[in-house]
Structure formats: C-alpha cells, structure tokens
LUMNU-425432 format. One record per atom (N, C-alpha, C): x, y, z; residue in three letters. Coordinates in pm, whole numbers, padded with zeros to 5 digits, always signed. Last residue first. Layout:
% residues N
XYZALA ...
//
This chain:
% residues 244
-01203+02426-01472PRO -01143+02379-01348PRO -00992+02369-01357PRO -01351+02713-01606LYS -01261+02601-01633LYS -01194+02556-01505LYS -01701+02786-01615ALA -01568+02813-01566ALA -01481+02691-01583ALA -01883+02604-01818GLY -01864+02745-01790GLY -01723+02775-01748GLY -01762+02329-01996GLY -01880+02405-01954GLY -01844+02549-01933GLY -01483+02287-02018VAL -01571+02189-01957VAL -01698+02259-01910VAL -01212+02358-02157SER -01350+02385-02193SER -01439+02273-02141SER -00905+02536-02119LEU -00994+02426-02086LEU -01135+02459-02128LEU -00652+02633-02343GLN -00772+02669-02270GLN -00854+02545-02242GLN -00471+02609-02546LYS -00430+02673-02422LYS -00551+02716-02340LYS -00513+02465-02766GLN -00587+02592-02761GLN -00552+02672-02636GLN -00354+02246-02703PRO -00318+02328-02819PRO -00389+02463-02821PRO -00493+02140-02469ARG -00366+02213-02456ARG -00329+02293-02580ARG -00719+01990-02448ASN -00731+02123-02506ASN -00603+02205-02495ASN -00656+01757-02324SER -00719+01748-02456SER -00727+01883-02526SER -00567+01838-02073LEU -00470+01794-02172LEU -00529+01792-02313LEU -00815+01901-01951TRP -00710+02003-01963TRP -00611+01964-02072TRP -00944+01655-01953VAL -01001+01768-02028VAL -00893+01873-02053VAL -00776+01509-01788ILE -00801+01461-01924ILE -00859+01572-02012ILE -00780+01647-01542THR -00659+01647-01624THR -00685+01606-01768THR -01033+01601-01426SER -00992+01736-01466SER -00877+01735-01566SER -01026+01323-01401SER -01141+01390-01461SER -01106+01529-01509SER -00795+01271-01255SER -00801+01234-01396SER -00913+01306-01468SER -00875+01354-01000VAL -00765+01423-01067VAL -00767+01394-01217VAL -01082+01166-00956ILE -01110+01311-00954ILE -01001+01388-01028ILE -00942+00920-00975LEU -01056+00950-01063LEU -01085+01099-01070LEU -00748+00939-00772VAL -00706+00924-00912VAL -00820+00961-01007VAL -00914+00954-00543VAL -00821+01063-00577VAL -00783+01058-00725VAL -01046+00704-00554LEU -01122+00830-00559LEU -01032+00945-00603LEU -00831+00530-00520CYS -00910+00526-00643CYS -00987+00655-00661CYS -00755+00590-00260MET -00661+00617-00369MET -00733+00618-00503MET -00988+00506-00123LYS -00941+00644-00115LYS -00848+00679-00231LYS -00998+00232-00186LEU -01107+00321-00226LEU -01061+00466-00226LEU -00764+00142-00062LEU -00776+00132-00208LEU -00886+00225-00259LEU -00841+00185+00201ASP -00725+00256+00148ASP -00728+00255-00005ASP -01047+00002+00219THR -01080+00145+00224THR -00962+00231+00178THR -00897-00238+00204PHE -00997-00207+00103PHE -01031-00058+00102PHE -00735-00227+00436LEU -00674-00230+00303LEU -00774-00187+00195LEU -00799-00233+00704GLY -00838-00118+00625GLY -00778-00113+00487GLY -00767-00449+00882GLU -00664-00345+00876GLU -00702-00224+00791GLU -01058-00536+01085THR -00959-00560+00980THR -00870-00437+00963THR -01280-00569+01258ASP -01145-00545+01312ASP -01037-00582+01210ASP -01534-00572+01176ASN -01461-00698+01163ASN -01317-00688+01212ASN -01604-00309+01219ALA -01681-00414+01286ALA -01607-00548+01284ALA -01426-00180+01048ALA -01415-00158+01192ALA -01488-00268+01270ALA -01520-00270+00801GLU -01384-00305+00843GLU -01368-00289+00994GLU -01771-00150+00805VAL -01761-00296+00799VAL -01623-00341+00846VAL -01697+00118+00801ALA -01772+00067+00915ALA -01764-00086+00921ALA -01575+00133+00550ARG -01495+00158+00671ARG -01565+00104+00795ARG -01791+00083+00380ALA -01677-00009+00381ALA -01594+00008+00508ALA -01947+00309+00440VAL -01999+00173+00464VAL -01885+00074+00475VAL -01778+00521+00357PRO -01823+00509+00498PRO -01873+00370+00532PRO -01735+00456+00070TYR -01628+00454+00170TYR -01680+00440+00313TYR -01936+00491-00112THR -01919+00356-00058THR -01819+00352+00058THR -01907+00755-00186LEU -02027+00716-00111LEU -02013+00578-00048LEU -01671+00746-00336GLY -01674+00818-00208GLY -01793+00780-00122GLY -01763+00614-00559VAL -01663+00548-00474VAL -01661+00612-00336VAL -01922+00820-00654LEU -01986+00695-00611LEU -01891+00613-00524LEU -01723+01006-00722CYS -01823+01039-00620CYS -01890+00914-00566CYS -01592+00868-00926GLY -01519+00902-00805GLY -01615+00935-00690GLY -01799+00866-01110LEU -01752+00739-01056LEU -01673+00762-00927LEU -01808+01139-01165ALA -01924+01074-01104ALA -01885+00940-01041ALA -01558+01169-01287CYS -01586+01241-01162CYS -01704+01178-01089CYS -01593+01006-01512LEU -01485+00980-01418LEU -01512+01044-01282LEU -01815+01132-01634MET -01823+00992-01591MET -01716+00959-01487MET -01714+01387-01692ALA -01827+01373-01600ALA -01838+01231-01547ALA -01514+01318-01875ALA -01479+01388-01751ALA -01589+01372-01647ALA -01671+01204-02077VAL -01570+01123-02008VAL -01533+01186-01874VAL -01825+01430-02152GLN -01889+01309-02101GLN -01791+01223-02022GLN -01628+01605-02245ARG -01711+01644-02131ARG -01778+01522-02068ARG -01539+01458-02464ILE -01447+01490-02354ILE -01525+01525-02229ILE -01769+01451-02626ARG -01713+01327-02573ARG -01621+01354-02454ARG -02031+01690-02559SER -01904+01653-02620SER -01844+01531-02550SER -02376+01589-02557THR -02261+01648-02488THR -02132+01603-02556THR -02589+01458-02660HIS -02530+01561-02744HIS -02413+01634-02677HIS -02679+01276-02460PRO -02617+01227-02585PRO -02546+01332-02668PRO -02611+01284-02120THR -02672+01360-02229THR -02605+01324-02362THR -02466+01157-01924LEU -02564+01078-01997LEU -02631+01152-02112LEU -02297+01340-01801ALA -02241+01214-01851ALA -02336+01139-01943ALA -02470+01543-01727ALA -02362+01573-01820ALA -02304+01446-01881ALA -02636+01406-01542PRO -02693+01458-01667PRO -02585+01487-01771PRO -02428+01344-01346LEU -02501+01239-01418LEU -02568+01290-01545LEU -02335+01594-01244LEU -02248+01505-01322LEU -02324+01402-01404LEU -02536+01718-01097ALA -02479+01787-01214ALA -02403+01691-01304ALA -02599+01544-00900SER -02711+01607-00970SER -02665+01683-01094SER -02353+01488-00794LEU -02412+01389-00884LEU -02531+01446-00960LEU -02316+01704-00620LEU -02241+01698-00746LEU -02301+01599-00844LEU -02485+01636-00405CYS -02505+01762-00478CYS -02437+01756-00615CYS -02364+01401-00322VAL -02501+01396-00374VAL -02532+01522-00455VAL -02118+01509-00233VAL -02122+01411-00342VAL -02261+01405-00404VAL -02195+01667-00016VAL -02137+01731-00135VAL -02143+01637-00255VAL -02286+01460+00157TYR -02374+01571+00117TYR -02324+01637-00011TYR -02057+01307+00193ALA -02173+01247+00126ALA -02270+01355+00078ALA -01900+01489+00336ALA -01856+01445+00204ALA -01973+01385+00126ALA -02053+01501+00570TYR -02036+01621+00489TYR -01992+01585+00347TYR -02026+01237+00656LEU -02159+01286+00621LEU -02150+01414+00537LEU -01748+01230+00704GLN -01808+01139+00608GLN -01946+01186+00563GLN -01706+01416+00904TRP -01652+01445+00771TRP -01713+01353+00665TRP -01864+01285+01110ALA -01880+01427+01074ALA -01830+01454+00933ALA -01786+01024+01165LEU -01907+01047+01087LEU -01919+01190+01038LEU -01554+01056+01326VAL -01547+00989+01196VAL -01665+01026+01108VAL -01652+01190+01549TYR -01536+01243+01478TYR -01527+01186+01336TYR -01846+01014+01639ALA -01886+01147+01592ALA -01776+01209+01507ALA -01678+00803+01717ILE -01777+00781+01611ILE -01822+00915+01552ILE -01538+00929+01926GLY -01468+00880+01808GLY -01562+00858+01690GLY -01739+00976+02109ALA -01667+01089+02052ALA -01595+01049+01925ALA -01808+00714+02172ALA -01907+00799+02107ALA -01839+00919+02041ALA -01549+00470+02096SER -01615+00568+02182SER -01715+00651+02101SER -01438+00300+01911ASP -01451+00250+02048ASP -01525+00346+02140ASP -01383+00402+01667TYR -01516+00345+01684TYR -01539+00290+01824TYR -01117+00472+01660PRO -01212+00575+01699PRO -01354+00521+01721PRO -00858+00289+01777ASP -00983+00269+01703ASP -01087+00372+01746ASP -00659+00377+01946ASP -00626+00358+01805ASP -00751+00341+01719ASP -00792+00633+02167THR -00749+00496+02136THR -00720+00485+01986THR -00843+00898+02151ALA -00770+00852+02270ALA -00722+00709+02252ALA -00973+01044+01962LEU -00861+00961+01918LEU -00776+00913+02036LEU -01166+01184+02100ALA -01208+01095+01992ALA -01097+00999+01951ALA -01160+01358+02323GLY -01084+01233+02322GLY -01125+01134+02217GLY -01284+01597+02303PHE -01338+01503+02401PHE -01272+01365+02391PHE -01158+01718+02090GLY -01130+01767+02224GLY -01179+01675+02334GLY -01282+01577+01885PHE -01138+01560+01906PHE -01101+01606+02046PHE -01538+01681+01910SER -01516+01539+01942SER -01369+01508+01961SER -01484+01947+01827THR -01535+01918+01961THR -01509+01773+02001THR -01396+01918+01560ALA -01309+01980+01660ALA -01352+01945+01803ALA -01624+01789+01447THR -01490+01730+01439THR -01399+01785+01548THR -01829+01971+01497VAL -01837+01836+01555VAL -01699+01771+01555VAL -01734+02183+01340THR -01752+02199+01485THR -01756+02065+01555THR -01742+02073+01082GLY -01616+02118+01140GLY -01622+02133+01291GLY -02019+02025+01056ALA -01924+01914+01048ALA -01790+01952+01112ALA -02119+02287+01077VAL -02160+02185+01174VAL -02058+02071+01176VAL -01994+02406+00855ALA -01973+02461+00989ALA -02008+02357+01097ALA -02088+02257+00641VAL -01945+02251+00671VAL -01916+02306+00811VAL -02368+02318+00664ALA -02319+02180+00666ALA -02172+02173+00705ALA -02379+02595+00638ILE -02426+02532+00762ILE -02368+02392+00775ILE -02285+02620+00377LYS -02210+02681+00486LYS -02249+02621+00621LYS -02490+02487+00239GLY -02354+02435+00234GLY -02269+02490+00347GLY -02705+02654+00291TYR -02707+02518+00342TYR -02568+02455+00341TYR -02617+02896+00160LYS -02650+02891+00303LYS -02642+02750+00359LYS -02372+02788-00089GLY -02474+02875-00033GLY -02499+02851+00115GLY -02207+02591-00180LYS -02146+02717-00139LYS -02243+02811-00070LYS -02377+02370-00225ILE -02244+02351-00167ILE -02189+02480-00108ILE -02612+02469-00332LEU -02620+02375-00221LEU -02486+02357-00150LEU -02512+02627-00541TRP -02585+02690-00431TRP -02589+02599-00309TRP -02401+02428-00704LEU -02316+02535-00651LEU -02383+02601-00530LEU -02627+02279-00771ALA -02520+02216-00694ALA -02430+02321-00629ALA -02763+02484-00915LEU -02824+02419-00798LEU -02717+02357-00710LEU -02600+02550-01125MET -02623+02651-01023MET -02684+02592-00898MET -02381+02391-01301SER -02492+02354-01215SER -02507+02458-01104SER -02172+02386-01495ASN -02281+02483-01503ASN -02404+02445-01421ASN -01953+02236-01458PHE -02064+02172-01527PHE -02192+02257-01522PHE -01790+02413-01321ALA -01744+02360-01449ALA -01857+02297-01528ALA -01930+02454-01082ARG -01916+02563-01179ARG -01880+02510-01317ARG -01899+02203-00967ALA -02034+02255-00991ALA -02029+02368-01094ALA -01619+02195-00945THR -01689+02099-01031THR -01829+02148-01064THR -01569+02400-00760VAL -01511+02406-00894VAL -01585+02313-00991VAL -01712+02305-00532VAL -01744+02434-00594VAL -01694+02441-00737VAL -01585+02054-00481GLY -01729+02066-00502GLY -01767+02193-00575GLY -01321+02124-00440VAL -01355+02038-00554VAL -01504+02047-00585VAL -01358+02280-00203ILE -01300+02338-00325ILE -01338+02256-00448ILE -01476+02095-00019LEU -01540+02222-00053LEU -01490+02277-00186LEU -01288+01888-00010ILE -01427+01859-00047ILE -01496+01987-00093ILE -01057+02029+00078LEU -01061+01960-00051LEU -01204+01938-00098LEU -01131+02114+00334ALA -01097+02213+00232ALA -01105+02152+00093ALA -01166+01862+00455TYR -01278+01956+00446TYR -01253+02060+00337TYR -00902+01763+00434VAL -01013+01693+00368VAL -01133+01786+00352VAL -00756+01940+00592LEU -00724+01927+00450LEU -00841+01864+00374LEU -00873+01878+00838ALA -00886+02014+00784ALA -00858+02014+00634ALA -00787+01614+00868ARG -00930+01643+00857ARG -00953+01781+00797ARG -00511+01656+00895MET -00561+01582+00781MET -00710+01608+00760MET -00512+01788+01141VAL -00462+01858+01023VAL -00514+01790+00897VAL -00597+01578+01299LEU -00682+01696+01287LEU -00641+01781+01167LEU -00377+01414+01277ASP -00505+01367+01225ASP -00603+01482+01208ASP -00185+01566+01406ALA -00168+01540+01263ALA -00298+01491+01201ALA -00250+01551+01669ILE -00285+01674+01599ILE -00274+01654+01448ILE -00188+01338+01834ARG -00278+01312+01721ARG -00326+01440+01652ARG +00017+01401+01996ILE -00117+01402+02056ILE -00224+01394+01947ILE +00292+01445+01943SER +00239+01308+01956SER +00104+01303+02027SER +00391+01696+01879GLY +00372+01661+02019GLY +00312+01525+02045GLY +00448+01741+01619LEU +00342+01822+01679LEU +00308+01781+01822LEU +00633+01552+01552ALA +00676+01692+01550ALA +00575+01783+01619ALA +00471+01328+01560ALA +00578+01341+01659ALA +00626+01485+01668ALA +00314+01381+01336ASP +00250+01374+01468ASP +00355+01390+01579ASP +00502+01362+01133LEU +00437+01490+01159LEU +00375+01492+01298LEU +00570+01089+01158ALA +00674+01191+01169ALA +00613+01328+01201ALA +00324+00964+01116LYS +00389+00951+01246LYS +00497+01057+01266LYS +00276+01038+00845TYR +00184+01077+00952TYR +00252+01073+01089TYR +00487+00911+00717VAL +00477+01057+00712VAL +00389+01107+00825VAL +00422+00643+00772GLU +00551+00698+00815GLU +00549+00850+00817GLU +00164+00612+00654GLU +00185+00598+00799GLU +00314+00662+00847GLU +00011+00832+00441ILE +00120+00735+00452ILE +00165+00730+00598ILE -00154+01040+00453ASP -00217+00908+00469ASP -00113+00797+00471ASP +00001+01251+00389LEU -00033+01234+00530LEU -00098+01099+00557LEU -00001+01219+00111LEU +00124+01202+00185LEU +00096+01178+00333LEU -00267+01282+00059VAL -00218+01146+00031VAL -00088+01120+00106VAL -00266+01553+00138ALA -00355+01457+00205ALA -00308+01313+00183ALA -00084+01669-00040LEU -00055+01669+00104LEU -00139+01565+00178LEU -00221+01627-00284THR -00085+01575-00263THR -00053+01564-00115THR -00459+01767-00238PHE -00463+01623-00266PHE -00327+01560-00237PHE -00354+02024-00216LEU -00413+01962-00099LEU -00427+01811-00116LEU -00274+02061-00482LEU -00174+02068-00375LEU -00227+01998-00249LEU -00524+02044-00602LEU -00421+01944-00635LEU -00309+01944-00531LEU -00645+02273-00496ALA -00699+02141-00464ALA -00597+02032-00492ALA -00494+02473-00619LEU -00486+02456-00474LEU -00537+02319-00433LEU -00590+02429-00875THR -00447+02414-00849THR -00423+02395-00700THR -00855+02495-00839PHE -00822+02355-00861PHE -00673+02329-00846PHE -00829+02774-00789ALA -00893+02686-00690ALA -00853+02541-00712ALA -00710+02868-01023LYS -00640+02883-00895LYS -00696+02785-00792LYS -00915+02806-01204ARG -00781+02749-01220ARG -00703+02754-01089ARG -01121+02966-01103SER -01137+02821-01102SER -01002+02750-01118SER -01014+03222-01149ALA -01049+03181-01013ALA -01060+03029-01003ALA -00992+03217-01429LEU -00872+03232-01346LEU -00898+03184-01204LEU -01259+03199-01505ALA -01168+03092-01540ALA -01042+03096-01453ALA -01351+03445-01405ALA -01410+03319-01356ALA -01317+03202-01385ALA -01195+03635-01549PRO -01186+03625-01403PRO -01239+03493-01348PRO -01005+03601-01829ASN -01139+03566-01779ASN -01133+03547-01628ASN -00755+03629-01915ALA -00822+03753-01878ALA -00961+03728-01823ALA -00494+03411-01804THR -00620+03433-01873THR -00685+03561-01824THR -00152+03304-01855PRO -00256+03379-01783PRO -00381+03394-01869PRO +00058+03091-01868GLU -00058+03105-01956GLU -00170+03178-01884GLU +00256+03081-01675VAL +00296+03112-01813VAL +00179+03130-01909VAL +00116+03040-01428ILE +00226+03136-01439ILE +00251+03178-01584ILE -00078+02849-01466LEU -00115+02975-01402LEU -00010+03083-01426LEU +00079+02642-01568GLN -00020+02707-01653GLN -00061+02842-01596GLN +00223+02572-01341ARG +00294+02629-01456ARG +00197+02702-01548ARG +00015+02463-01195LEU +00082+02583-01144LEU +00158+02651-01257LEU -00040+02237-01346ARG -00141+02341-01336ARG -00083+02473-01283ARG +00201+02097-01310ALA +00157+02134-01444ALA +00054+02246-01439ALA +00204+02059-01032ALA +00312+02134-01097ALA +00271+02182-01235ALA -00027+01899-01001PHE -00018+02032-00938PHE +00088+02117-01006PHE +00053+01672-01139ALA -00063+01747-01187ALA -00063+01888-01129ALA +00264+01595-00970LEU +00291+01630-01110LEU +00176+01711-01169LEU +00120+01542-00735ALA +00224+01646-00735ALA +00257+01690-00878ALA -00043+01329-00815CYS -00104+01456-00772CYS -00003+01570-00777CYS +00159+01140-00868ILE +00065+01181-00973ILE +00002+01316-00939ILE +00271+01116-00612VAL +00353+01168-00722VAL +00264+01216-00836VAL +00054+01001-00477ALA +00105+01131-00433ALA +00190+01196-00543ALA +00038+00758-00614VAL -00074+00853-00622VAL -00029+00992-00581VAL +00284+00645-00533ILE +00257+00669-00675ILE +00145+00772-00692ILE +00240+00625-00257THR +00350+00707-00307THR +00328+00743-00454THR +00031+00444-00252LYS +00008+00580-00202LYS +00118+00675-00251LYS +00163+00217-00357LEU +00047+00275-00425LEU +00025+00419-00381LEU +00361+00172-00162VAL +00399+00199-00300VAL +00284+00268-00374VAL +00204+00118+00064LEU +00296+00231+00064LEU +00333+00271-00078LEU +00082-00121+00000MET +00000+00000+00000MET +00086+00127+00000MET 
//
C-alpha cells in the first residue's frame, strides 16, 4: 500500500506542478476561469498533502513533531474539508450547475461545513482519538461520521450535475468522459463510509478502504486532467462554464 500511495502522491504532485505552470505562463483575462484554475491548483496541492499524510511513516513523523497528541489527524481532517469544498465548488461551476453550486457554497452548504467542522473539533477535544480505534467511543464515532456525512452531502449535490452531463447524448465526448470519471469518483466516495464501518466491525486493517481512497483521488484528478490535456493546443480548458 505504501507503493500505491506514493505513486498517487507523485501523480497529484505532477498534476499540481503542471497546473501551477499554466497559471504562471498562460494567464487568462477571464476572471471566472482564473479563479477556477487557482482553486483547482490549490486542490491538487491539498490532494498531494492529504495522500502524503495518509502514509503511515509521514503521519507519524508529523505527529511526533506536533507533540504526539494526534494533531496530525486533525490537520488531515482540515485538508479533507478544504478539498471537499473546493472540488465541489469548482466541479459545480465547471458543469454549469447553479443548484449544486448553491447547495455547496450557499446557506445550506455553509451550515453543513460549519456543523461538520464543529463536531470534528469538539469530538477531538473530548478524546475521539484517545485509542487507536475511533469506533470505540461515542466521541470517536462522531469524529469519523462528521466528515463522512459532509462528504456524502457534497457528493449527492455533485451527482445532480455530473449524471446529466455524462448521460446527455449531445454532450461533447471529452465532457462526457470527464463527467463519468468524476461521477464514478463520487460513487466510490459514497461507498467509503460503509466499507470503513464494515472493516471496523470486523477489526480488519483497512486495506480495502485505502484502495477506495486512492481510487477516488485518481478518478477526480483524472477527470480534470483529461479535459485540460485534450485542449492544450488551444491553451484553454473547456468543460462548460468556468474552467477547473
């Protein structure tokens, strides 16, 4: 699993470097496109950091540097919340879904992320990670479910935009492929909480859920990258409205 996570981290880092280069050498006068490019470039950086933190050796080194009180896990949760929000907003804009954008970025989206973040921080303070298995306590279960439920909320919002784009017959082939990859990544994300709960109940090591996480990352990054690469000669992405 270490090899797989390292490969995924390298893929994310390379994608981040390519998108960062585009920001520097290929500026755009379109404010919406520029904002989306910056947002997804940041998302790729966060993907890289999140995957690296998911590597046990990296996690332990950071946790030791922060006092060995599991602060590294809280840092990872913050990265995950930021990733879910940024990817959700950029994807909703890219596929011209005002409904998904409103649900993620609007009033209900702000309430959802605020509640999830508060529950995460509070449960951590109440000893959610006092043991190696967070499912051993109520605080631990709340800590785990908070980010999973928020992720599920954003995923459902995005599927309302991705499925029509993937299934509409007159949509461009590149747009369809991008939508299918992203939708598949969202569906993988929906299966993660169930798979993790089953692993916890059976006291297994979490190999399957690790594979799900890496698969999700690759699908989301590929969804954006395939469109970006397909339009490199025009030096412009075209996945609907704003370009991710």
